[in-house]
Every structure is written in structure tokens, then in C-alpha cells.
PDBQT receptor file of N, H, CA, C and O in Angstrom, charges set to zero:
ATOM      1  N   UNK A   1     116.523 106.373  84.319  1.00  0.00    +0.000 N 
ATOM      2  CA  UNK A   1     117.208 105.119  84.481  1.00  0.00    +0.000 C 
ATOM      3  C   UNK A   1     118.515 105.290  85.200  1.00  0.00    +0.000 C 
ATOM      4  O   UNK A   1     119.201 106.268  84.902  1.00  0.00    +0.000 OA
ATOM      5  N   UNK A   2     118.921 104.479  86.081  1.00  0.00    +0.000 N 
ATOM      6  H   UNK A   2     118.364 103.684  86.323  1.00  0.00    +0.000 HD
ATOM      7  CA  UNK A   2     120.155 104.718  86.771  1.00  0.00    +0.000 C 
ATOM      8  C   UNK A   2     121.355 103.742  86.124  1.00  0.00    +0.000 C 
ATOM      9  O   UNK A   2     122.551 103.930  86.343  1.00  0.00    +0.000 OA
ATOM     10  N   UNK A   3     120.814 102.653  85.277  1.00  0.00    +0.000 N 
ATOM     11  H   UNK A   3     119.842 102.500  85.098  1.00  0.00    +0.000 HD
ATOM     12  CA  UNK A   3     121.785 101.904  84.592  1.00  0.00    +0.000 C 
ATOM     13  C   UNK A   3     121.554 100.403  84.856  1.00  0.00    +0.000 C 
ATOM     14  O   UNK A   3     120.664 100.043  85.627  1.00  0.00    +0.000 OA
ATOM     15  N   UNK A   4     122.343  99.540  84.227  1.00  0.00    +0.000 N 
ATOM     16  H   UNK A   4     123.066  99.832  83.601  1.00  0.00    +0.000 HD
ATOM     17  CA  UNK A   4     122.329  98.296  84.373  1.00  0.00    +0.000 C 
ATOM     18  C   UNK A   4     123.671  97.730  85.154  1.00  0.00    +0.000 C 
ATOM     19  O   UNK A   4     124.803  97.980  84.741  1.00  0.00    +0.000 OA
ATOM     20  N   UNK A   5     123.434  97.011  86.222  1.00  0.00    +0.000 N 
ATOM     21  H   UNK A   5     122.514  96.808  86.558  1.00  0.00    +0.000 HD
ATOM     22  CA  UNK A   5     124.526  96.488  86.957  1.00  0.00    +0.000 C 
ATOM     23  C   UNK A   5     124.260  94.941  87.246  1.00  0.00    +0.000 C 
ATOM     24  O   UNK A   5     123.193  94.539  87.710  1.00  0.00    +0.000 OA
ATOM     25  N   UNK A   6     125.334  94.115  86.926  1.00  0.00    +0.000 N 
ATOM     26  H   UNK A   6     126.200  94.442  86.550  1.00  0.00    +0.000 HD
ATOM     27  CA  UNK A   6     125.236  92.685  87.219  1.00  0.00    +0.000 C 
ATOM     28  C   UNK A   6     123.863  92.057  86.577  1.00  0.00    +0.000 C 
ATOM     29  O   UNK A   6     123.241  91.183  87.180  1.00  0.00    +0.000 OA
ATOM     30  N   UNK A   7     123.472  92.531  85.403  1.00  0.00    +0.000 N 
ATOM     31  H   UNK A   7     123.977  93.241  84.913  1.00  0.00    +0.000 HD
ATOM     32  CA  UNK A   7     122.494  92.072  84.773  1.00  0.00    +0.000 C 
ATOM     33  C   UNK A   7     121.011  92.472  85.247  1.00  0.00    +0.000 C 
ATOM     34  O   UNK A   7     119.986  91.921  84.845  1.00  0.00    +0.000 OA
ATOM     35  N   UNK A   8     121.075  93.469  86.121  1.00  0.00    +0.000 N 
ATOM     36  H   UNK A   8     121.908  93.916  86.447  1.00  0.00    +0.000 HD
ATOM     37  CA  UNK A   8     119.832  94.071  86.772  1.00  0.00    +0.000 C 
ATOM     38  C   UNK A   8     119.696  95.495  86.357  1.00  0.00    +0.000 C 
ATOM     39  O   UNK A   8     120.697  96.196  86.212  1.00  0.00    +0.000 OA
ATOM     40  N   UNK A   9     118.504  95.940  86.162  1.00  0.00    +0.000 N 
ATOM     41  H   UNK A   9     117.691  95.370  86.279  1.00  0.00    +0.000 HD
ATOM     42  CA  UNK A   9     118.132  97.294  85.694  1.00  0.00    +0.000 C 
ATOM     43  C   UNK A   9     118.083  98.086  87.080  1.00  0.00    +0.000 C 
ATOM     44  O   UNK A   9     117.384  97.631  87.985  1.00  0.00    +0.000 OA
ATOM     45  N   UNK A  10     118.757  99.170  87.249  1.00  0.00    +0.000 N 
ATOM     46  H   UNK A  10     119.325  99.539  86.513  1.00  0.00    +0.000 HD
ATOM     47  CA  UNK A  10     118.642  99.919  88.449  1.00  0.00    +0.000 C 
ATOM     48  C   UNK A  10     117.921 101.257  88.142  1.00  0.00    +0.000 C 
ATOM     49  O   UNK A  10     118.279 102.012  87.238  1.00  0.00    +0.000 OA
ATOM     50  N   UNK A  11     116.920 101.477  88.934  1.00  0.00    +0.000 N 
ATOM     51  H   UNK A  11     116.629 100.864  89.669  1.00  0.00    +0.000 HD
ATOM     52  CA  UNK A  11     116.030 102.759  88.584  1.00  0.00    +0.000 C 
ATOM     53  C   UNK A  11     115.877 103.530  89.845  1.00  0.00    +0.000 C 
ATOM     54  O   UNK A  11     115.705 102.958  90.921  1.00  0.00    +0.000 OA
ATOM     55  N   UNK A  12     115.937 104.816  89.727  1.00  0.00    +0.000 N 
ATOM     56  H   UNK A  12     116.077 105.281  88.853  1.00  0.00    +0.000 HD
ATOM     57  CA  UNK A  12     115.725 105.705  90.883  1.00  0.00    +0.000 C 
ATOM     58  C   UNK A  12     114.450 106.599  90.563  1.00  0.00    +0.000 C 
ATOM     59  O   UNK A  12     114.079 106.963  89.447  1.00  0.00    +0.000 OA
ATOM     60  N   UNK A  13     113.891 106.859  91.734  1.00  0.00    +0.000 N 
ATOM     61  H   UNK A  13     114.192 106.563  92.640  1.00  0.00    +0.000 HD
ATOM     62  CA  UNK A  13     112.688 107.656  91.639  1.00  0.00    +0.000 C 
ATOM     63  C   UNK A  13     112.530 108.451  92.993  1.00  0.00    +0.000 C 
ATOM     64  O   UNK A  13     112.870 107.991  94.083  1.00  0.00    +0.000 OA
ATOM     65  N   UNK A  14     111.961 109.728  92.793  1.00  0.00    +0.000 N 
ATOM     66  H   UNK A  14     111.685 110.102  91.907  1.00  0.00    +0.000 HD
ATOM     67  CA  UNK A  14     111.828 110.498  94.021  1.00  0.00    +0.000 C 
ATOM     68  C   UNK A  14     110.552 110.245  94.797  1.00  0.00    +0.000 C 
ATOM     69  O   UNK A  14     110.415 110.677  95.941  1.00  0.00    +0.000 OA
ATOM     70  N   UNK A  15     109.604 109.531  94.162  1.00  0.00    +0.000 N 
ATOM     71  H   UNK A  15     109.716 109.179  93.232  1.00  0.00    +0.000 HD
ATOM     72  CA  UNK A  15     108.410 109.217  94.628  1.00  0.00    +0.000 C 
ATOM     73  C   UNK A  15     108.482 108.378  95.934  1.00  0.00    +0.000 C 
ATOM     74  O   UNK A  15     109.236 107.413  96.053  1.00  0.00    +0.000 OA
ATOM     75  N   UNK A  16     107.679 108.800  96.861  1.00  0.00    +0.000 N 
ATOM     76  H   UNK A  16     107.067 109.584  96.765  1.00  0.00    +0.000 HD
ATOM     77  CA  UNK A  16     107.717 108.090  98.253  1.00  0.00    +0.000 C 
ATOM     78  C   UNK A  16     107.105 106.740  98.134  1.00  0.00    +0.000 C 
ATOM     79  O   UNK A  16     106.226 106.448  97.323  1.00  0.00    +0.000 OA
ATOM     80  N   UNK A  17     107.704 105.847  99.108  1.00  0.00    +0.000 N 
ATOM     81  H   UNK A  17     108.418 106.084  99.767  1.00  0.00    +0.000 HD
ATOM     82  CA  UNK A  17     107.266 104.493  98.887  1.00  0.00    +0.000 C 
ATOM     83  C   UNK A  17     105.766 104.274  99.485  1.00  0.00    +0.000 C 
ATOM     84  O   UNK A  17     105.181 103.218  99.242  1.00  0.00    +0.000 OA
ATOM     85  N   UNK A  18     105.273 105.093 100.120  1.00  0.00    +0.000 N 
ATOM     86  H   UNK A  18     105.748 105.951 100.318  1.00  0.00    +0.000 HD
ATOM     87  CA  UNK A  18     103.930 104.978 100.750  1.00  0.00    +0.000 C 
ATOM     88  C   UNK A  18     102.858 104.864  99.763  1.00  0.00    +0.000 C 
ATOM     89  O   UNK A  18     102.893 105.508  98.715  1.00  0.00    +0.000 OA
ATOM     90  N   UNK A  19     101.984 104.128 100.038  1.00  0.00    +0.000 N 
ATOM     91  H   UNK A  19     101.956 103.605 100.889  1.00  0.00    +0.000 HD
ATOM     92  CA  UNK A  19     100.691 103.805  99.198  1.00  0.00    +0.000 C 
ATOM     93  C   UNK A  19     101.072 103.426  97.801  1.00  0.00    +0.000 C 
ATOM     94  O   UNK A  19     100.306 103.719  96.882  1.00  0.00    +0.000 OA
ATOM     95  N   UNK A  20     102.133 102.833  97.583  1.00  0.00    +0.000 N 
ATOM     96  H   UNK A  20     102.755 102.596  98.329  1.00  0.00    +0.000 HD
ATOM     97  CA  UNK A  20     102.521 102.250  96.289  1.00  0.00    +0.000 C 
ATOM     98  C   UNK A  20     102.955 103.252  95.283  1.00  0.00    +0.000 C 
ATOM     99  O   UNK A  20     103.082 102.916  94.106  1.00  0.00    +0.000 OA
ATOM    100  N   UNK A  21     103.185 104.438  95.674  1.00  0.00    +0.000 N 
ATOM    101  H   UNK A  21     103.083 104.711  96.630  1.00  0.00    +0.000 HD
ATOM    102  CA  UNK A  21     103.688 105.744  94.815  1.00  0.00    +0.000 C 
ATOM    103  C   UNK A  21     104.978 105.347  94.056  1.00  0.00    +0.000 C 
ATOM    104  O   UNK A  21     105.100 105.544  92.847  1.00  0.00    +0.000 OA
ATOM    105  N   UNK A  22     105.888 104.805  94.788  1.00  0.00    +0.000 N 
ATOM    106  H   UNK A  22     105.789 104.645  95.770  1.00  0.00    +0.000 HD
ATOM    107  CA  UNK A  22     107.197 104.567  94.201  1.00  0.00    +0.000 C 
ATOM    108  C   UNK A  22     107.006 103.352  93.130  1.00  0.00    +0.000 C 
ATOM    109  O   UNK A  22     107.612 103.350  92.059  1.00  0.00    +0.000 OA
ATOM    110  N   UNK A  23     106.264 102.502  93.454  1.00  0.00    +0.000 N 
ATOM    111  H   UNK A  23     105.772 102.504  94.325  1.00  0.00    +0.000 HD
ATOM    112  CA  UNK A  23     106.048 101.305  92.531  1.00  0.00    +0.000 C 
ATOM    113  C   UNK A  23     105.344 101.845  91.155  1.00  0.00    +0.000 C 
ATOM    114  O   UNK A  23     105.660 101.459  90.029  1.00  0.00    +0.000 OA
ATOM    115  N   UNK A  24     104.447 102.697  91.419  1.00  0.00    +0.000 N 
ATOM    116  H   UNK A  24     104.190 103.010  92.334  1.00  0.00    +0.000 HD
ATOM    117  CA  UNK A  24     103.565 103.294  90.166  1.00  0.00    +0.000 C 
ATOM    118  C   UNK A  24     104.656 104.211  89.300  1.00  0.00    +0.000 C 
ATOM    119  O   UNK A  24     104.606 104.278  88.072  1.00  0.00    +0.000 OA
ATOM    120  N   UNK A  25     105.527 104.821  90.011  1.00  0.00    +0.000 N 
ATOM    121  H   UNK A  25     105.567 104.766  91.008  1.00  0.00    +0.000 HD
ATOM    122  CA  UNK A  25     106.555 105.811  89.350  1.00  0.00    +0.000 C 
ATOM    123  C   UNK A  25     107.439 104.890  88.534  1.00  0.00    +0.000 C 
ATOM    124  O   UNK A  25     107.783 105.223  87.400  1.00  0.00    +0.000 OA
ATOM    125  N   UNK A  26     107.840 103.675  89.106  1.00  0.00    +0.000 N 
ATOM    126  H   UNK A  26     107.561 103.405  90.028  1.00  0.00    +0.000 HD
ATOM    127  CA  UNK A  26     108.697 102.808  88.532  1.00  0.00    +0.000 C 
ATOM    128  C   UNK A  26     108.182 102.307  87.118  1.00  0.00    +0.000 C 
ATOM    129  O   UNK A  26     108.857 102.244  86.091  1.00  0.00    +0.000 OA
ATOM    130  N   UNK A  27     106.798 101.951  87.280  1.00  0.00    +0.000 N 
ATOM    131  H   UNK A  27     106.249 102.002  88.114  1.00  0.00    +0.000 HD
ATOM    132  CA  UNK A  27     106.008 101.388  86.240  1.00  0.00    +0.000 C 
ATOM    133  C   UNK A  27     106.046 102.432  85.146  1.00  0.00    +0.000 C 
ATOM    134  O   UNK A  27     106.437 102.104  84.025  1.00  0.00    +0.000 OA
ATOM    135  N   UNK A  28     105.700 103.551  85.379  1.00  0.00    +0.000 N 
ATOM    136  H   UNK A  28     105.383 103.818  86.289  1.00  0.00    +0.000 HD
ATOM    137  CA  UNK A  28     105.861 104.788  84.457  1.00  0.00    +0.000 C 
ATOM    138  C   UNK A  28     107.119 104.866  83.745  1.00  0.00    +0.000 C 
ATOM    139  O   UNK A  28     107.158 105.006  82.523  1.00  0.00    +0.000 OA
ATOM    140  N   UNK A  29     108.241 104.771  84.544  1.00  0.00    +0.000 N 
ATOM    141  H   UNK A  29     108.209 104.658  85.537  1.00  0.00    +0.000 HD
ATOM    142  CA  UNK A  29     109.561 104.975  83.919  1.00  0.00    +0.000 C 
ATOM    143  C   UNK A  29     109.819 103.785  83.008  1.00  0.00    +0.000 C 
ATOM    144  O   UNK A  29     110.399 103.992  81.942  1.00  0.00    +0.000 OA
ATOM    145  N   UNK A  30     109.430 102.535  83.345  1.00  0.00    +0.000 N 
ATOM    146  H   UNK A  30     108.959 102.367  84.211  1.00  0.00    +0.000 HD
ATOM    147  CA  UNK A  30     109.578 101.482  82.624  1.00  0.00    +0.000 C 
ATOM    148  C   UNK A  30     108.681 101.518  81.305  1.00  0.00    +0.000 C 
ATOM    149  O   UNK A  30     109.062 101.012  80.249  1.00  0.00    +0.000 OA
ATOM    150  N   UNK A  31     107.668 102.050  81.435  1.00  0.00    +0.000 N 
ATOM    151  H   UNK A  31     107.359 102.462  82.293  1.00  0.00    +0.000 HD
ATOM    152  CA  UNK A  31     106.765 102.192  80.161  1.00  0.00    +0.000 C 
ATOM    153  C   UNK A  31     107.341 103.128  79.256  1.00  0.00    +0.000 C 
ATOM    154  O   UNK A  31     107.427 102.860  78.058  1.00  0.00    +0.000 OA
ATOM    155  N   UNK A  32     107.766 104.268  79.762  1.00  0.00    +0.000 N 
ATOM    156  H   UNK A  32     107.696 104.485  80.735  1.00  0.00    +0.000 HD
ATOM    157  CA  UNK A  32     108.345 105.242  78.878  1.00  0.00    +0.000 C 
ATOM    158  C   UNK A  32     109.617 104.684  78.256  1.00  0.00    +0.000 C 
ATOM    159  O   UNK A  32     109.814 104.830  77.050  1.00  0.00    +0.000 OA
ATOM    160  N   UNK A  33     110.515 104.029  79.063  1.00  0.00    +0.000 N 
ATOM    161  H   UNK A  33     110.355 103.910  80.043  1.00  0.00    +0.000 HD
ATOM    162  CA  UNK A  33     111.872 103.492  78.474  1.00  0.00    +0.000 C 
ATOM    163  C   UNK A  33     111.499 102.451  77.465  1.00  0.00    +0.000 C 
ATOM    164  O   UNK A  33     112.072 102.494  76.376  1.00  0.00    +0.000 OA
ATOM    165  N   UNK A  34     110.618 101.529  77.692  1.00  0.00    +0.000 N 
ATOM    166  H   UNK A  34     110.153 101.494  78.576  1.00  0.00    +0.000 HD
ATOM    167  CA  UNK A  34     110.210 100.572  76.821  1.00  0.00    +0.000 C 
ATOM    168  C   UNK A  34     109.261 100.884  75.738  1.00  0.00    +0.000 C 
ATOM    169  O   UNK A  34     108.991 100.060  74.865  1.00  0.00    +0.000 OA
ATOM    170  N   UNK A  35     108.773 102.017  75.784  1.00  0.00    +0.000 N 
ATOM    171  H   UNK A  35     108.993 102.686  76.493  1.00  0.00    +0.000 HD
ATOM    172  CA  UNK A  35     107.809 102.570  74.802  1.00  0.00    +0.000 C 
ATOM    173  C   UNK A  35     106.618 101.757  74.694  1.00  0.00    +0.000 C 
ATOM    174  O   UNK A  35     106.207 101.502  73.562  1.00  0.00    +0.000 OA
ATOM    175  N   UNK A  36     105.911 101.248  75.858  1.00  0.00    +0.000 N 
ATOM    176  H   UNK A  36     106.244 101.455  76.777  1.00  0.00    +0.000 HD
ATOM    177  CA  UNK A  36     104.803 100.519  75.969  1.00  0.00    +0.000 C 
ATOM    178  C   UNK A  36     103.883 101.118  76.980  1.00  0.00    +0.000 C 
ATOM    179  O   UNK A  36     104.403 101.823  77.844  1.00  0.00    +0.000 OA
ATOM    180  N   UNK A  37     102.498 100.927  76.999  1.00  0.00    +0.000 N 
ATOM    181  H   UNK A  37     102.075 100.354  76.297  1.00  0.00    +0.000 HD
ATOM    182  CA  UNK A  37     101.624 101.360  77.734  1.00  0.00    +0.000 C 
ATOM    183  C   UNK A  37     101.873 100.888  79.209  1.00  0.00    +0.000 C 
ATOM    184  O   UNK A  37     102.296  99.753  79.429  1.00  0.00    +0.000 OA
ATOM    185  N   UNK A  38     101.620 101.722  80.152  1.00  0.00    +0.000 N 
ATOM    186  H   UNK A  38     101.276 102.644  79.973  1.00  0.00    +0.000 HD
ATOM    187  CA  UNK A  38     101.876 101.239  81.599  1.00  0.00    +0.000 C 
ATOM    188  C   UNK A  38     100.912 100.142  82.037  1.00  0.00    +0.000 C 
ATOM    189  O   UNK A  38     101.142  99.452  83.030  1.00  0.00    +0.000 OA
ATOM    190  N   UNK A  39      99.886 100.003  81.319  1.00  0.00    +0.000 N 
ATOM    191  H   UNK A  39      99.699 100.564  80.512  1.00  0.00    +0.000 HD
ATOM    192  CA  UNK A  39      98.824  98.845  81.705  1.00  0.00    +0.000 C 
ATOM    193  C   UNK A  39      99.444  97.455  81.270  1.00  0.00    +0.000 C 
ATOM    194  O   UNK A  39      98.954  96.416  81.712  1.00  0.00    +0.000 OA
ATOM    195  N   UNK A  40     100.494  97.436  80.428  1.00  0.00    +0.000 N 
ATOM    196  H   UNK A  40     100.893  98.281  80.069  1.00  0.00    +0.000 HD
ATOM    197  CA  UNK A  40     101.185  96.321  79.999  1.00  0.00    +0.000 C 
ATOM    198  C   UNK A  40     102.216  95.799  80.923  1.00  0.00    +0.000 C 
ATOM    199  O   UNK A  40     102.751  94.717  80.679  1.00  0.00    +0.000 OA
ATOM    200  N   UNK A  41     102.544  96.520  82.008  1.00  0.00    +0.000 N 
ATOM    201  H   UNK A  41     102.109  97.398  82.206  1.00  0.00    +0.000 HD
ATOM    202  CA  UNK A  41     103.498  96.232  83.024  1.00  0.00    +0.000 C 
ATOM    203  C   UNK A  41     102.999  95.899  84.378  1.00  0.00    +0.000 C 
ATOM    204  O   UNK A  41     102.444  96.723  85.105  1.00  0.00    +0.000 OA
ATOM    205  N   UNK A  42     103.204  94.727  84.674  1.00  0.00    +0.000 N 
ATOM    206  H   UNK A  42     103.654  94.058  84.084  1.00  0.00    +0.000 HD
ATOM    207  CA  UNK A  42     102.761  94.180  86.093  1.00  0.00    +0.000 C 
ATOM    208  C   UNK A  42     103.936  93.867  87.121  1.00  0.00    +0.000 C 
ATOM    209  O   UNK A  42     104.951  93.261  86.777  1.00  0.00    +0.000 OA
ATOM    210  N   UNK A  43     103.709  94.332  88.413  1.00  0.00    +0.000 N 
ATOM    211  H   UNK A  43     102.884  94.824  88.692  1.00  0.00    +0.000 HD
ATOM    212  CA  UNK A  43     104.680  93.829  89.338  1.00  0.00    +0.000 C 
ATOM    213  C   UNK A  43     104.361  92.479  89.730  1.00  0.00    +0.000 C 
ATOM    214  O   UNK A  43     103.286  92.132  90.220  1.00  0.00    +0.000 OA
ATOM    215  N   UNK A  44     105.377  91.715  89.482  1.00  0.00    +0.000 N 
ATOM    216  H   UNK A  44     106.250  91.997  89.084  1.00  0.00    +0.000 HD
ATOM    217  CA  UNK A  44     105.312  90.192  89.965  1.00  0.00    +0.000 C 
ATOM    218  C   UNK A  44     105.724  89.937  91.470  1.00  0.00    +0.000 C 
ATOM    219  O   UNK A  44     105.027  89.266  92.231  1.00  0.00    +0.000 OA
ATOM    220  N   UNK A  45     106.872  90.507  91.819  1.00  0.00    +0.000 N 
ATOM    221  H   UNK A  45     107.438  91.052  91.201  1.00  0.00    +0.000 HD
ATOM    222  CA  UNK A  45     107.405  90.289  93.134  1.00  0.00    +0.000 C 
ATOM    223  C   UNK A  45     108.057  91.664  93.575  1.00  0.00    +0.000 C 
ATOM    224  O   UNK A  45     108.444  92.555  92.820  1.00  0.00    +0.000 OA
ATOM    225  N   UNK A  46     108.093  91.649  94.876  1.00  0.00    +0.000 N 
ATOM    226  H   UNK A  46     107.779  90.925  95.490  1.00  0.00    +0.000 HD
ATOM    227  CA  UNK A  46     108.727  92.861  95.567  1.00  0.00    +0.000 C 
ATOM    228  C   UNK A  46     108.129  94.091  95.840  1.00  0.00    +0.000 C 
ATOM    229  O   UNK A  46     108.769  95.140  95.899  1.00  0.00    +0.000 OA
ATOM    230  N   UNK A  47     106.824  93.995  96.023  1.00  0.00    +0.000 N 
ATOM    231  H   UNK A  47     106.303  93.142  95.975  1.00  0.00    +0.000 HD
ATOM    232  CA  UNK A  47     105.908  95.166  96.242  1.00  0.00    +0.000 C 
ATOM    233  C   UNK A  47     106.365  95.991  97.438  1.00  0.00    +0.000 C 
ATOM    234  O   UNK A  47     106.238  97.213  97.356  1.00  0.00    +0.000 OA
ATOM    235  N   UNK A  48     106.931  95.407  98.643  1.00  0.00    +0.000 N 
ATOM    236  H   UNK A  48     107.034  94.414  98.710  1.00  0.00    +0.000 HD
ATOM    237  CA  UNK A  48     107.352  96.164  99.527  1.00  0.00    +0.000 C 
ATOM    238  C   UNK A  48     108.928  96.158  99.784  1.00  0.00    +0.000 C 
ATOM    239  O   UNK A  48     109.470  96.700 100.747  1.00  0.00    +0.000 OA
ATOM    240  N   UNK A  49     109.553  95.478  98.797  1.00  0.00    +0.000 N 
ATOM    241  H   UNK A  49     109.112  95.038  98.014  1.00  0.00    +0.000 HD
ATOM    242  CA  UNK A  49     111.062  95.288  98.846  1.00  0.00    +0.000 C 
ATOM    243  C   UNK A  49     111.747  96.300  97.796  1.00  0.00    +0.000 C 
ATOM    244  O   UNK A  49     111.167  96.886  96.882  1.00  0.00    +0.000 OA
ATOM    245  N   UNK A  50     112.954  96.366  98.093  1.00  0.00    +0.000 N 
ATOM    246  H   UNK A  50     113.425  95.890  98.835  1.00  0.00    +0.000 HD
ATOM    247  CA  UNK A  50     113.887  97.227  97.187  1.00  0.00    +0.000 C 
ATOM    248  C   UNK A  50     114.035  96.630  95.852  1.00  0.00    +0.000 C 
ATOM    249  O   UNK A  50     113.984  97.347  94.853  1.00  0.00    +0.000 OA
ATOM    250  N   UNK A  51     114.230  95.247  95.768  1.00  0.00    +0.000 N 
ATOM    251  H   UNK A  51     114.271  94.665  96.579  1.00  0.00    +0.000 HD
ATOM    252  CA  UNK A  51     114.322  94.397  94.651  1.00  0.00    +0.000 C 
ATOM    253  C   UNK A  51     112.979  93.986  94.112  1.00  0.00    +0.000 C 
ATOM    254  O   UNK A  51     112.197  93.331  94.800  1.00  0.00    +0.000 OA
ATOM    255  N   UNK A  52     112.707  94.369  92.876  1.00  0.00    +0.000 N 
ATOM    256  H   UNK A  52     113.343  94.901  92.316  1.00  0.00    +0.000 HD
ATOM    257  CA  UNK A  52     111.336  94.012  92.187  1.00  0.00    +0.000 C 
ATOM    258  C   UNK A  52     111.400  93.208  90.945  1.00  0.00    +0.000 C 
ATOM    259  O   UNK A  52     112.437  93.232  90.282  1.00  0.00    +0.000 OA
ATOM    260  N   UNK A  53     110.469  92.559  90.603  1.00  0.00    +0.000 N 
ATOM    261  H   UNK A  53     109.627  92.540  91.141  1.00  0.00    +0.000 HD
ATOM    262  CA  UNK A  53     110.375  91.762  89.320  1.00  0.00    +0.000 C 
ATOM    263  C   UNK A  53     109.108  92.150  88.625  1.00  0.00    +0.000 C 
ATOM    264  O   UNK A  53     108.015  92.012  89.174  1.00  0.00    +0.000 OA
ATOM    265  N   UNK A  54     109.266  92.691  87.276  1.00  0.00    +0.000 N 
ATOM    266  H   UNK A  54     110.154  92.803  86.829  1.00  0.00    +0.000 HD
ATOM    267  CA  UNK A  54     108.158  93.108  86.559  1.00  0.00    +0.000 C 
ATOM    268  C   UNK A  54     107.942  92.239  85.378  1.00  0.00    +0.000 C 
ATOM    269  O   UNK A  54     108.907  91.662  84.877  1.00  0.00    +0.000 OA
ATOM    270  N   UNK A  55     106.757  92.104  84.901  1.00  0.00    +0.000 N 
ATOM    271  H   UNK A  55     105.973  92.573  85.308  1.00  0.00    +0.000 HD
ATOM    272  CA  UNK A  55     106.354  91.368  83.647  1.00  0.00    +0.000 C 
ATOM    273  C   UNK A  55     105.919  92.423  82.686  1.00  0.00    +0.000 C 
ATOM    274  O   UNK A  55     105.151  93.282  83.119  1.00  0.00    +0.000 OA
ATOM    275  N   UNK A  56     106.261  92.470  81.582  1.00  0.00    +0.000 N 
ATOM    276  H   UNK A  56     106.885  91.772  81.231  1.00  0.00    +0.000 HD
ATOM    277  CA  UNK A  56     105.929  93.316  80.428  1.00  0.00    +0.000 C 
ATOM    278  C   UNK A  56     105.241  92.363  79.387  1.00  0.00    +0.000 C 
ATOM    279  O   UNK A  56     105.829  91.529  78.698  1.00  0.00    +0.000 OA
ATOM    280  N   UNK A  57     103.901  92.628  79.388  1.00  0.00    +0.000 N 
ATOM    281  H   UNK A  57     103.424  93.306  79.947  1.00  0.00    +0.000 HD
ATOM    282  CA  UNK A  57     103.073  91.706  78.412  1.00  0.00    +0.000 C 
ATOM    283  C   UNK A  57     103.313  92.219  76.997  1.00  0.00    +0.000 C 
ATOM    284  O   UNK A  57     103.457  93.376  76.601  1.00  0.00    +0.000 OA
ATOM    285  N   UNK A  58     103.319  91.040  76.326  1.00  0.00    +0.000 N 
ATOM    286  H   UNK A  58     103.202  90.100  76.648  1.00  0.00    +0.000 HD
ATOM    287  CA  UNK A  58     103.454  91.239  74.785  1.00  0.00    +0.000 C 
ATOM    288  C   UNK A  58     102.069  91.567  74.194  1.00  0.00    +0.000 C 
ATOM    289  O   UNK A  58     101.078  90.899  74.492  1.00  0.00    +0.000 OA
ATOM    290  N   UNK A  59     102.030  92.593  73.364  1.00  0.00    +0.000 N 
ATOM    291  H   UNK A  59     102.834  93.135  73.122  1.00  0.00    +0.000 HD
ATOM    292  CA  UNK A  59     100.787  92.959  72.804  1.00  0.00    +0.000 C 
ATOM    293  C   UNK A  59     100.290  91.923  71.810  1.00  0.00    +0.000 C 
ATOM    294  O   UNK A  59      99.080  91.847  71.599  1.00  0.00    +0.000 OA
ATOM    295  N   UNK A  60     101.090  91.174  71.228  1.00  0.00    +0.000 N 
ATOM    296  H   UNK A  60     102.073  91.236  71.400  1.00  0.00    +0.000 HD
ATOM    297  CA  UNK A  60     100.566  90.222  70.326  1.00  0.00    +0.000 C 
ATOM    298  C   UNK A  60      99.813  88.910  70.806  1.00  0.00    +0.000 C 
ATOM    299  O   UNK A  60      98.851  88.462  70.182  1.00  0.00    +0.000 OA
ATOM    300  N   UNK A  61     100.270  88.381  71.850  1.00  0.00    +0.000 N 
ATOM    301  H   UNK A  61     101.052  88.745  72.357  1.00  0.00    +0.000 HD
ATOM    302  CA  UNK A  61      99.644  87.338  72.519  1.00  0.00    +0.000 C 
ATOM    303  C   UNK A  61      99.196  87.371  73.983  1.00  0.00    +0.000 C 
ATOM    304  O   UNK A  61      98.736  86.409  74.597  1.00  0.00    +0.000 OA
ATOM    305  N   UNK A  62      99.387  88.576  74.449  1.00  0.00    +0.000 N 
ATOM    306  H   UNK A  62      99.761  89.358  73.950  1.00  0.00    +0.000 HD
ATOM    307  CA  UNK A  62      98.886  88.921  75.843  1.00  0.00    +0.000 C 
ATOM    308  C   UNK A  62      99.794  88.448  76.963  1.00  0.00    +0.000 C 
ATOM    309  O   UNK A  62      99.421  88.626  78.123  1.00  0.00    +0.000 OA
ATOM    310  N   UNK A  63     101.002  87.838  76.702  1.00  0.00    +0.000 N 
ATOM    311  H   UNK A  63     101.305  87.693  75.760  1.00  0.00    +0.000 HD
ATOM    312  CA  UNK A  63     101.850  87.354  77.558  1.00  0.00    +0.000 C 
ATOM    313  C   UNK A  63     103.199  88.256  77.678  1.00  0.00    +0.000 C 
ATOM    314  O   UNK A  63     104.098  87.924  78.452  1.00  0.00    +0.000 OA
TER     315      UNK A  63
């Protein structure tokens, strides 16, 4: 993790952006950081952009 700036979490990865590899790498980083399964993290916005929004599903109620 690169840190939090202006309320946003900044993450760096060495994975290439091609074929969604960078997005998958960020999901794995978030999952490790939050101690949740990667399957509980969904990319909501920004698939092809630098800024992204993720949803972390709650195990208790599925949201």
C-alpha cells in the first residue's frame, strides 16, 4: 500500500494494465490488507482508469 491521501487509498502494483492484470493485483492487495477473501471484493468503477472504486462485501449479509 502506498498510503492514504485526501481520503483516498493509494496503491501501487507492478502488474501490467493489460488484460486486467493490474486490477486483479489491486484486488489481491486489498484482500490481504483487509484480511478478506478476494472474492468479496468487486470493482465498481474505473476498470480502465487510474482512479477506481471497489466494493467489499460483508460476510454477514452479503453486502
